[in-house]
N, C-alpha and C positions, 0 to 999 in steps of 0.2 A: 450444627455449629461448624464454621469454617476454621480449619486449623492450619497454621503456618507449616509449610512443607508439603501439604497434601496437593495432589493433582486432581482437579475436578473438571467437569465439563460444563459448558455454558453457551449462551447465545449472544452474539454481538448485537447490542441494542442501541448503540450510539457511537459515532465516530467524530473526533475533533482533530484539530491540527496537532494536538499534543498526545493523543492516544485513542484508545477505544474502551468503551464501557461494555462490560460483559455481565449478563444476568445469570446468576448462579442458582442453585437449588434454593427453595424456600423464599424466592423473590429477592434474595440479596443481590447487590450489585458491587462489582469491583472494577478497578481501572487497570488496564494494561498500558503503562506509559510507553510512549514511542521508543524509548531506549530499551524496553523489554520485549520488543516485537521480534527482532532478529539480531544476529551477530553482525550483520552487515549494516551499513549506514542506511537509515530509513528517512527519506525526504518526505514521502507522502504515505500516510497510514493506509490510504485507499489502494495503494499498490499491493498491499498484503491482506487486507481485510475488507469485507463488505458487510452491510447490515444483514442480520439473520444468519450469518455464518455460524456453524456449530464448531466450537473450539475446545481444545484441552488446554488448561492453564494451570500454572503452579501458584499457590498462594505464597507470596514472599513476605508479607507483612500485614498485620491487622493493628491499626492504631487504637489508642485508648478510646477515641470517640467513634470507633466502629468502621472506619474506612478500610477497605480491603485493596491491597496492592497485589497485582497479578503479573505473571510473566509467561509469555509464549516461548521465548527462546530457551528458557530453562527446562522446558518439557522435552526438548530435542525432537519435536515434531515439526521442525521448521521447513521440511522439504516441500510441503504443500504450499507454503507461503513463498518459497523461493521460486517455485514453478510460476506462480502468479506474477512475480516480478519479471521473470524471463519472458512471459507472454506480453507484459507491458512493454518491455524493451523491444521485442520483435514487432509489435504494433507501431511503436515509435519509429523504428527503422524503416518499416514499409511506408509510413507517412512521409518520412524524410526523402526516401527514394522517389516517391511520387512528386513531392514538392520540387526536388532538383530537376527532374525530367520536365515538369511543366515550366519551371523557370528558364531552363535552357531553350525550350521551344519558344517562349515569349521573347527571350533575348535574340534569338535567331530571326524571328519575325520583325522585331524592332530594327535590327541591323539591316535587313533587306529593305525595310521601309525608308530608313535614313539614307541608304545608298541609292535607292531609287529616286529620292528627292534631289540628290546631288548630281544625278545624271550619269551614274556609273553603269 
């Protein structure tokens, strides 16, 4: 039985735009709502979690109909997820740098082409 307040391990078995489903012991599943992933703003759950990730979660609520609400941020094991976010940001910055360089090269080529047609 899953008890409110307990910290348990599970595996991420589903990701949606509003959170992640985690399979706990005995085949039970719970939801980590997007607001319970990190203390920081989470725009995309995939920046923090991937399918089959093993995670520690805290049980924060069990509804009368058996739904289990979970939290990652309350486990204070957020460091691993923050690293993933930082890696995502670094990848984004590399892509932006490459895009800007390619754009500047294309603009330079276009400028030379236009000036050449004007007879400069």
